[in-house]
DOVO-491639 format. One record per atom (N, C-alpha, C, O): x, y negated, z. Coordinates in steps of 0.1 Angstrom, whole numbers, plus 5000, padded with zeros to 4 digits. Each point is the difference from the previous one (the first is absolute). Layout:
DOVO-491639
XYZ ...
//
This chain:
DOVO-491639
731016918151 499449885005 498650035006 499749955011 499550134981 498750035005 500050085013 499249985009 501850104993 500250085012 500349915012 499550025011 501349884986 500449915011 498849925004 499849975012 499349984979 498849935003 499050085008 499549955010 500450184986 499050085008 500550025014 499350005010 502150034991 500550025014 499949885008 499750015012 500549874982 499949875008 498549985004 499849965012 499350074979 498649985004 499650105011 499349965009 501250164991 499750105010 500649955014 499350025010 501849934989 500749955013 499249885006 499849995012 499749924979 499249885005 498750055006 499649955010 499850154983 498750055006 500250075013 499249985009 501950094993 500350075013 500249895011 499550025011 501349884985 500349895010 498749935004 499749975012 499450014978 498749935003 499250095009 499449945009 500550194988 499250095009 500550005014 499350005010 502150004991 500650015013 499749885008 499750015012 500349874981 499749885007 498650005005 499749955011 499450104981 498650005004 499750095012 499249975008 501550144992 499850105011 500649955013 499650055011 501349854989 500649955012 499149905007 499949884995 499450165015 499049915006 500749895009 501150025005 498349874996 500549895007 499249985013 498850005001 502049985010 499449985013 500749885008 501149974997 498149975012 500649905008 500950055011 501149955003 498450165003 500750065011 499950155000 498950054998 502250035004 499950145001 500750045013 501149975003 498150115005 500550055012 500350154999 499150084997 502249965004 500450134997 500150095013 500349955010 499350174988 500350115010 499349985013 500650045010 498349904991 499349985013 499250125005 499550084992 500449935021 499150105006 498749935003 499949925010 499150104982 498749935002 499250075010 499750124999 499949815011 499050055010 498649974996 499649884999 499650234999 498649984997 499250005013 499850105006 499749784997 499349995013 498750075000 499550045011 499949994978 498750075000 500150145004 499150065005 502150004993 500350145002 501150035010 500050105007 500949804995 501250035008 501150074993 501050035006 498850004981 501050074992 501149904995 499749885000 501550174997 501049924995 500550054986 500350124999 499749804991 500550034987 501449954999 500349885001 500650224998 501449975000 500649954986 499450044990 501649885011 500749954988 499149964989 500150054989 499149855014 499149954990 500549864995 500649935008 499250044980 500349874994 498749924998 499150054993 500949835011 498849914999 500349894990 501049935002 498250064988 500249904990 499049885002 498850035001 501749855000 499249885004 500149894990 501149974995 497849975001 499949884991 498849925004 498950065003 501249814996 498949915002 499350025014 498849995001 502150055009 499550025013 499250125002 499450025011 500650074979 499250135001 500950124998 501049994994 498650125012 500750134998 499550054986 498850024998 502150004993 499650044986 500150154999 499250064993 501750005013 500150155000 500950055011 500949935005 498950204999 500950065010 500450144994 499150074996 502249955003 500550124994 501050075010 500649945008 499550194990 501150075007 501349954994 500149994988 500949985020 501249924995 500750074989 500449944991 499750205010 500850074989 499250004987 500650034990 498149945011 499250004987 499649864996 499249984991 501449925015 499749864997 500349974985 501050044995 498149884999 500349974985 501149904999 500449935010 500050054978 501049904997 499449865002 498849984995 501949935011 499449875003 501149905001 501250035001 498349844999 500949895004 499349925010 498749995000 502049955009 499449935011 500849885004 501249994999 498049905005 500749885005 500850035013 501049945003 498450155005 500750045013 499750145003 498950054999 502250025005 499850145004 500750025013 501149965003 498250115006 500550025014 499950155003 498950064999 502250005005 500050145004 499850015015 500749945008 498250134995 499650025015 500150145004 499250055008 501850024987 500150145003 500150025015 500849935007 498450164999 500050035014 499149915008 499950015012 499549894981 499149905007 498650054999 499750094992 499449845015 498650045000 499149884996 500249895006 499050134985 499249904994 498550025004 499450104998 500049795007 498650005003 499449874997 500749904998 497950095002 499449874997 500549895010 500250035012 499949854983 500449895009 499049995012 498850034998 501749945014 499250005012 498949894999 500249904994 498750135012 498949905002 499949975015 499950105008 500049784996 499749965014 498549964999 499749894994 499450195012 498649984998 499449915011 498750005001 502149925006 499449905009 501149915004 500850025009 499249864984 500949895003 499349875001 498850004997 501849905007 499449875001 500949894995 501249995003 498349924989 500649874996 499249895006 498849984995 501749955015 499149915007 500949905008 501250025001 498149895006 500749915009 500049854995 500649915007 498750064982 499849864996 501149964991 501050074997 498849814997 501049954990 501449995005 500950024992 499349955021 501449995005 500850134999 501250005001 498050114998 500750134999 500050074987 500350124998 499349804991 500050064987 501450054996 500150114994 500949815008 501450054996 500450125007 500550094994 499249925019 500350125008 499350124995 500650114999 498149884998 499250114995 500550044986 500150124997 500349794995 500550044986 501350075002 500350094992 500449885018 501350085003 499850145003 500950094997 497949955007 499750145003 500150084988 500250125000 499549824988 500050084988 501350074997 500150124996 501049815007 501350064999 500250135009 500550104996 499049885016 500150115010 499250124996 500550125002 498449864992 499250124995 500850074989 500150135001 500449804989 500750074989 501350075005 500350114996 500449825013 501250055006 499750135008 501050085002 497849945002 499650135007 499250094992 499450105005 500749884981 499450104991 498549994999 499350084995 500149815011 498649985000 499649914987 500349894999 499150184992 499649934987 498649954999 499749934991 499550105019 498649955001 499749985015 500350085008 499049814994 499449975014 498649964998 499549954990 499750095021 498649955001 499949905011 500250035012 499649854984 499849885009 498750015006 498949984994 501050045019 498850035007 499449875007 499550015011 500549884982 499449885005 500949905005 500850035009 499149844986 500849905005 499549864995 498949994995 501949915007 499649864996 500949944989 500149884999 500650214994 500949964989 499650064987 500950034992 497849985006 499650084988 500549944987 500450074991 499549795007 500549944988 501550034997 500350034989 500549965022 501450034998 500250154997 500950034991 498450065016 500150144997 499750044986 500750084994 498249865001 499650034986 501149944990 500350074990 500249825013 501149944992 501250095000 500650034989 499850025023 501250095000 499750134992 500950044993 497950015009 499750124993 500149994985 500550084993 499049805002 500149974985 501449994996 500450054989 500449895019 501449984997 500850135000 500850034992 498850065017 500650145001 499650074987 500950074994 497949935002 499550064988 500749954988 500250084990 500149805009 500649944989 501650015000 500649964990 499950115020 501450025001 500849875005 501250004998 498149905007 500649885004 500450005014 500849915005 498750185003 500350015015 500250145004 499350094995 501749935013 500350145006 499050025011 500049935010 499250184989 499150035011 499150114996 500150054989 499150005020 499150114998 498749954993 499749885000 499550214994 498649974997 499349965013 500350075010 498849844989 499349965012 498550014997 499549934991 499850165016 498650014999 499449935013 500450035011 498849874987 499649925012 498550005002 499250004990 500449995023 498649985003 499749855000 498849975001 502249954998 499749855002 499649985015 500550075008 498749824994 499649975014 499150115005 499250074993 500949965020 499150105007 498649945001 499849885000 499350215001 498649965004 499850035014 500450115005 499149795003 499850015014 498849925004 499349944991 500450045021 498949925005 500449865002 501149964997 497949965008 500249865003 501149985010 500150085010 500849824988 501149975009 501050125000 500550045011 499850014978 500950124998 501349975006 500549895001 500250225003 501350005007 501149954990 500849925003 499250144985 501049974990 499749894991 498949994994 502149925004 499949894991 499750044986 500550114995 498649824998 499750034986 498950104998 499650034989 499950035022 499050104999 498749944994 499749885002 499550204991 498749974995 499050035010 499850125004 499549785002 499250025011 498550034996 499549924992 500050195013 498650034996 499150005013 500350065010 498649874989 499149995011 498550024995 499149985008 500850074980 498750024994 500150094988 501250024995 497750045000 500150084988 500549914988 500750054991 498949835009 500449914989 501549985000 500750004990 499949995022 501449985002 500850124994 501049994994 498450135008 500650124994 500249994985 501050034994 497949935000 500049994985 501049904995 500750024991 499449865016 500949904997 501550055002 500849974991 499450105020 501450055002 500450104989 501149994995 498050105002 500350104989 500249934987 500850044992 498349865005 500249924988 501449944999 500750004990 499749945021 501349945001 501150104997 501049964993 499050155013 501050104998 500050054986 501150034994 497849995000 499950044986 500549894990 500650034990 499349855014 500449894992 501549985000 500649954991 500150105020 501449985001 500850064989 500849934994 499150205002 499350115006 501050075009 501250014998 498350065013 500850085009 499950154995 499150034992 501750055014 500050144997 499150095008 499650114996 500049845016 499150075009 499549905010 500549895001 498650165008 499449915010 500550055014 499950125003 500649795005 500550045013 499149935010 499849875000 499650215009 499149945010 500650015014 500550115004 499549785003 500650005014 498950005010 498849984997 501650045016 499050035010 500049905012 499450035010 501249864989 500249925012 498749925003 499749995012 499549974978 498849925003 498850054993 498949975004 501250114986 498950044992 499050095008 500550095008 498249894990 499050085007 500050144993 500450024989 499250085019 499950134995 499050014988 500350074990 498649865011 499050004989 500649954987 499950064989 500849825012 500649944988 501250084995 500350004988 500450065021 501150084996 499550124991 500650024989 498450055015 499550114992 499449954987 500150064990 499249835011 499449944988 501149964990 499850014988 501349945016 501149964991 500550124993 500349994988 499950125019 500550124993 499050044989 500450034989 498349985015 499050044991 499949914987 499950054989 500249825013 499949914989 501350014991 499949994988 501250035018 501350014993 499950134991 500550004989 499050115017 499950124993 499049994988 500250064990 498849865012 499049984988 500849944989 499650024988 501449905014 500849934990 501250094995 500849964992 499250165013 501150104997 501449945004 501050034994 499049905018 501249955005 500650105010 499250065008 502149954993 500650095010 500049935013 500349885000 499450195011 499949935013 500950075010 500250135000 500449795009 500750065011 499949905012 499649894998 500750165014 500049915011 500150055013 500150135002 499949785008 499850045014 498550035001 499350004991 500250025022 498650035002 499649945013 500650035010 498449894991 499549955012 499650125009 499350094995 501049905018 499750115009 498550005003 499550095007 499849814988 498550005002 499350084990 498750015000 502050064991 499450104990 500750135002 501150005006 498350104989 500750145001 500850024987 499749944990 501250165011 500850044988 499150064990 500249984988 498850105016 499150064991 499249904992 499850024987 499849875019 499349904993 500949934990 499649974989 501650015015 501049944991 500250084987 500149954989 500150185013 500350104989 498750004992 500150004987 498850015019 498750014992 499849874992 499350014989 501249885015 499949874992 500850004988 499849934990 501350165010 500850014988 501449965001 500749984990 499849995022 501449965002 501050104993 499750125000 501349824994 501050094992 501250035008 500750104998 499749815012 501150035008 499949935014 499449895001 501150185009 500049955014 501449965004 500950094999 499349795004 501349955004 500250025015 499249945008 501850144996 500350025014 499250125006 498950034994 501550025017 499450125005 499049975011 499350105005 500649785000 499149975011 498650054996 499250055008 500449924980 498650024995 499750154998 498950045002 502250034994 499850154998 499950065014 499250095002 501649875007 499950055014 498649985005 499550095007 499949804991 498649975004 499150104995 499150055007 501049994981 499250104994 500250145004 499350104998 501849925010 500450135005 499650025015 500350115005 499249795001 499750005014 498550045002 499149964993 500750135017 498650045003 499249895006 498850015000 501849885005 499349895006 499949884991 499849895005 500350134982 500049894991 498849915001 500049885000 498850195001 498749925001 500049925012 499649885000 500850175011 499949935013 501049885000 499749895004 501550134991 501049904999 499649894990 500249885003 499150164986 499549904991 499049915006 500049884998 499150185010 499049925006 500649905010 499649885001 501450165006 500749915010 500749884993 500149895005 500450144982 500649904993 499049904994 500249884999 498650184997 499049924994 499449905011 499749894996 500350155016 499549915011 501149935007 499849925009 501450094985 501249935005 500350045015 500649925007 499050204997 500450045013 501550035001 500649995010 500050064979 501450024999 500549944986 499249974992 502150025007 500749954988 500750114993 500050125004 500649854985 500750094991 501050095008 500050124999 500949815008 501150075007 499550085012 500650105004 498349855002 499450085011 499550144995 500050095007 499649914980 499450124994 501050104997 499750125000 501649844999 501050104995 500250125010 499850114995 500449875018 500250125008 498750085002 500050125001 498849814998 498850085001 499850094988 499650125002 500749834986 499950094988 501050115000 499750114997 501649855006 501150105000 499750115009 500350124997 499249855015 499750115010 498950094996 499850105006 499349854985 498950084996 500150064986 499050034993 502349985002 500250064987 499550155001 500350075010 498949974980 499450135000 500350074987 499749954989 500850175012 500450074987 498850024991 500249984988 498750065017 498850024991 499649874993 499750004988 500349895020 499649874994 501149964990 499649944989 501650085014 501149964991 499950084987 500249944989 499550195012 499950084988 498949944991 500250004988 498749975018 498949944992 500449874993 499649974989 501249955019 500449874994 501050024989 499949944989 501150165013 500950034989 499450054988 500349964989 498750125012 499350064989 499249894992 499950004988 499549905020 499349894994 501049914992 499649964989 501550015017 501049924993 500550074987 500149944990 500150195012 500550084988 499050004989 500349984988 498450055016 499050024990 499749874992 499850004988 500449895019 499749874994 501349934994 500049894996 501150195005 501349954994 500449875006 500449914992 499450085021 500549875007 501450025004 500450095006 500549814990 501450005003 500149945014 499349925004 501850135003 500349955014 501449955000 500950074995 499449815010 501349945001 500550005014 499549925008 501350184997 500350015014 500849895006 499849965012 501249984980 500949895005 500650045014 499849935010 500950184990 500650055013 501249925004 500249985012 500649984978 501349945004 499749875007 500749975011 498449944984 499849885007 499450025014 500349935010 498950184991 499550035014 501150045009 499949965012 501150114983 501150045009 500849875004 500449995011 499949934979 500749885003 499349915010 500749955010 498150024988 499249915009 499850065014 500049935010 499950204991 499850075013 501349995009 499950025012 501249964981 501250005008 500749865000 501249995003 498149914995 500549865001 500549975014 500949915001 498650155009 500449985013 501350055004 500649965010 499950144982 501350065004 501050014989 501250045003 498549924985 501050004989 500549864996 499149914998 502250075002 500549874996 500350004985 500850084995 498549834998 500150004985 500949884995 500149984988 500649965022 500849884996 501150034990 500549914993 499950225007 501150034991 499550094988 500850064993 497949945004 499550084989 500749954987 500149884998 500350224994 500749964987 499149924991 500549914993 498250125007 499149934991 499649865004 499349934992 501050035020 499649865005 500649904991 499449894998 501850134996 500749904992 499349984987 500349904993 498850185003 499249984988 498749935002 499349974990 500350015022 498749945003 499949855000 499149954995 501949995010 500049855001 499349965013 499150075005 501249814999 499549955013 498549995000 499350025010 500149944979 498549984999 499350135003 499050005007 501450114987 499450135002 500250055014 499150045007 502249944998 500350045014 499149935010 499750065010 500149824987 499149925010 498650065001 499449995011 500150064978 498750065000 499950135009 498950055004 502350014999 500050125009 499749965014 499750105008 500449784996 499949965014 498650045007 500050035011 499049964981 498750045006 499950145005 499650015012 500850084981 499950145005 501150035011 499750075009 501449864989 501150015011 499549955013 500250065011 499149824989 499549945012 498950095006 500050025012 499150034980 499050095004 500550125007 499550045011 501650024983 500650125007 500649965013 500050085010 500649804991 500749965012 499049985011 500350025012 498449944985 499049975010 499250125004 499249995009 500950124983 499250125003 500450065013 501250005004 497850065003 500350075013 500450144997 499950044988 500550035022 500550144998 499050094994 500450084991 498449915013 498950084994 499849984985 499950094992 500149785004 499849964986 501250064992 499850054989 501449945016 501250054993 499950154998 500250054990 499450025021 500050144999 498850054991 500250104993 498749835008 498950034991 500449994985 499650094992 501149815005 500449984986 501050114996 499950054989 501049995020 500950114996 499350134999 500350084991 498849955018 499250124999 499250004987 499850114994 499749785002 499249994988 500950044988 499550064991 501749895008 500950034989 500350154999 500250064990 500050015022 500250145000 498850074995 500150104992 498749855012 498850064995 499849984985 499650094993 500849805002 499849974986 501050094991 499650044989 501549995017 500950104993 499350134998 500150064989 499349995022 499350134999 498749994991 499750094993 499749795007 498849984992 500450014985 499350054991 501849885006 500550004986 500350144995 499750044988 500950045020 500350144996 498750084998 499950074990 499149915018 498750064999 499349964987 499450084993 500649795004 499549954987 500650074988 499350044991 502049975009 500750074990 499750144998 499750054989 500250025023 499650145000 498750034994 499750104993 499349815009 498750014994 499849954986 499050014994 502149945001 500049964986 499449864997 499749974989 500349955022 499649864998 501149924993 501150025003 498549904987 501049934992 500649885009 499349925005 502150094996 500749905008 500849904990 500450044989 499849845016 500849904993 501149955009 499749975012 501550034983 501149955008 500049844998 500249954989 499749985022 500149865000 500749955012 499850055011 501049854988 500949955011 499349895008 500349995012 498849944982 499449885007 501049895002 499949925010 501150084982 501149905002 499649864995 499149994992 501549915014 499849874996 500049905012 500250055011 499549834986 499949905011 499150045011 498950064997 501449915015 499250025012 500150145005 499750035012 500850074981 500150145004 501550025004 500850054992 499449925021 501450005005 500850124997 499750115003 501549864991 501150094998 499550124991 500750115000 498349874992 499650104990 500449944986 499249924995 501950125000 500749934989 499650054987 499950134998 499849784992 499750054987 501150084994 501249975001 498450144992 501050084993 500450125009 499550114997 501349875012 500550115008 498950075008 500150125003 498949805001 498950065009 499250114993 499550095007 500449914980 499350104993 500750145002 499450105002 502049904998 500750125003 499850055014 499950125003 500049785006 499850045014 498650065002 499850085008 499249874984 498750055001 500050154995 499350085006 501449954983 500150134995 500650095011 499650125002 501449835005 500750085010 499150025012 500050115006 499149794997 499150025011 499050114996 499650085009 499949924979 499150104996 500650145001 499350105005 501949924991 500650135001 500350045014 499850115004 500549795005 500250035014 498750045006 500050075010 498849894985 498750045005 499750144996 499150065006 501650004985 499850144996 499650024986 499750114995 500249784997 499750014986 501250044992 501149965003 498750124987 501250044992 500649894992 499249904997 502150105000 500549894991 499349984987 499849894996 499750224998 499349994987 498749925002 499749914993 499550135017 498849935003 500249855004 499249914996 501950075011 500349865004 500449924987 499549894998 501250174993 500449934987 498749974992 499949904993 499250195007 498749984993 499349885004 499349944992 500850025021 499349895005 500449864995 499449905002 501750114991 500649874994 499549984986 498849944999 501950094991 499649974986 498950094995 499149954993 500950175011 499050104994 498649965005 499149994992 500750005021 498749965005 499749864998 498849964998 502249955003 499849864998 499449974986 499149914999 501450154991 499549984987 498650054998 499249954992 500550165015 498650054999 499049915007 498949984994 501549975017 499149915007 499649884992 498949964999 502149984994 499849884992 499650034986 499949914991 499950225006 499550054987 501049964989 499749964989 501650055015 501149974990 500850134997 501149994995 498450125008 500850134999 500150044985 500850094998 498649854993 500250034986 501449944996 500650044990 499949865017 501349944997 501150025010 501149994997 498550055015 500950015011 499850125009 499050084998 501949955011 499850105010 500750134997 500450085009 499949954978 500750124996 501049974989 499949894994 501050205003 501049984989 499550084988 500150125001 499549814989 499450074988 500149914988 500149885002 499750184986 500049924988 498949895001 498950035005 501449864989 499149884999 499749935013 499449905000 501250155011 499849935013 501149895001 501050004994 498749915016 500949895002 501450055005 500050095008 501049854987 501450045004 500449925013 500949925000 498450115011 500349965013 500550125008 499250085003 502149924999 500650125006 500949965011 500649895001 499750215008 501049985010 500950134999 499450114999 501949875001 500950114998 500850015013 500749915004 499250215003 500650025013 501250094999 500150084991 500949905018 501250085000 499850145006 500750094997 498249925011 499750135006 498550035000 499249914998 500550215004 498650054999 499149965012 500350055011 498749864987 499249965011 499050115005 499449995011 500450124981 499250115004 500750085011 499350075008 502049924993 500750075010 500249915013 500050055011 500149824987 500149905011 499449874996 500649944990 498450025016 499349884996 500949875001 499749914993 501350105015 500949885001 500849984988 500549894998 499550204993 500749994987 499349894991 500649964990 498250005013 499449904992 500749875001 499949914991 500950075020 500849885001 501350014993 500749904998 499750224997 501350024994 499849984985 499950104992 500049775003 499649974987 501249994991 501049925003 499050154986 501149984989 499749894991 500849924997 497950074998 499649894991 498550005000 499350095004 500249804991 498549974999 499749964985 500849924995 498250135000 499549964987 498749935001 499050065005 500949824991 498749925001 499749954986 500749924994 498150135001 499649974986 501150024990 500149934990 500650185011 501050044991 501449945002 500950034993 499249875016 501349945003 500650075012 499450025010 501950024988 500650075011 500949915009 500749914995 499250115018 500849935010 500950105006 499650095007 501749894991 501050095006 500149975015 499449915006 501350185001 500249985015 500749865002 499649935010 501350034981 500749875002 499049894998 500049905007 499150124983 498949904998 499149985012 499749895004 500050235002 499149995012 500749935012 499449935008 501950104993 500849935011 500049854997 500049925010 500150044978 500049864996 498749945004 499949885005 499050194992 498749955004 499949975015 499549905004 501050205004 500049985014 500849885004 499749925009 501550074985 500949895003 499349874997 500149905008 499250094981 499349874996 498849985009 499449894999 500150215008 498849995008 500349945014 499149975007 502250024997 500349955013 499549855001 500349924991 499050055020 499549875002 500849925010 500550055010 499849824987 500749925009 499249955011 500549935009 
//
């Protein structure tokens, strides 16, 4: 009898230890090939353990510990990388387009985009509400980091902008953004004076706020960088800093002898390698990010010759968004031959400029500039087209991929949680059927998406797209 009791006790203890050793997880991804964006290396047949929206551990599959999981997915032969970031999007168009803008969230997730940077609009309250609902698991969508309303001058072009016409206005605008609170400050260039533009950057930097923006052509790029700007949106402003005649062109703009678009061919024709090198070094030294937005440039430059009426993504936009496209379409239709050719020449030049920036080690961000008013530049799919444009310019697939989540998380100072695949980081992942380091177009070949630890299969992603169709 005593022998039986001892044996029974030993068995119970063994079972208890076994149960303790078996770890519990919400999601386990088996046999993935992890792409490390920081090095370009691939770790083969890794198993990723996820709980509470975080990566808990990563093990070689054959050495994985005993575990139990609510869901296990085998991704043998697939490639795992951080969920994509679109670092320049817009939610805007007024209350009548709130529903259409909210619909974009499905398109982002369906395209493997788990984070977007909203670069200024007039739907800030709705955007913050959506982001809170996404964080709470109540809404399918990406993380949204928003600038809220843009800062511009009096009678600003974009609805909802915070207008500054004095030093006091700058403080009020920054107070407003901090009270919301927004994730960074976006400065626009349609009406703001050069003096107040530079002062806005300086005052925002004093508050340790992240800044990005366009740049009035009435100031120089060096002045903007010296003021502390953290990111330059679009390449017009970088081109200005690469031209040997920047000072002369700036003076003509200050006296209103010429306008913004008049300056383009003047600056492009005076691009100078030595000036450009100094500009690149200055951007690099000050860790200023640059957002090329090549894809939208290509789309808008060819509105005169490309028929978009059968675009696949038009059905996801809705009539309200499509109506906002009319402004750019009309402008393209009224342009003369010289204006059309100048725009196309500019886009070829920007492609070369993007390659040069990459070669000099300037930090780039992939952004689509998708949203209302930006004709035929569709949320979701346009981020993939932007990466393809970067590679077409001569950038390696690895460096192009870095411009999405890896650099995006660094710019917004969120790289402790995002941007790479590692223990304790957010479980925002995209799993591809083929290696994007070999062909950048493989970013579109999505097997599944993981957002905050929840996995969306290919069928789930197709359902999202189906539900995103607008009547």
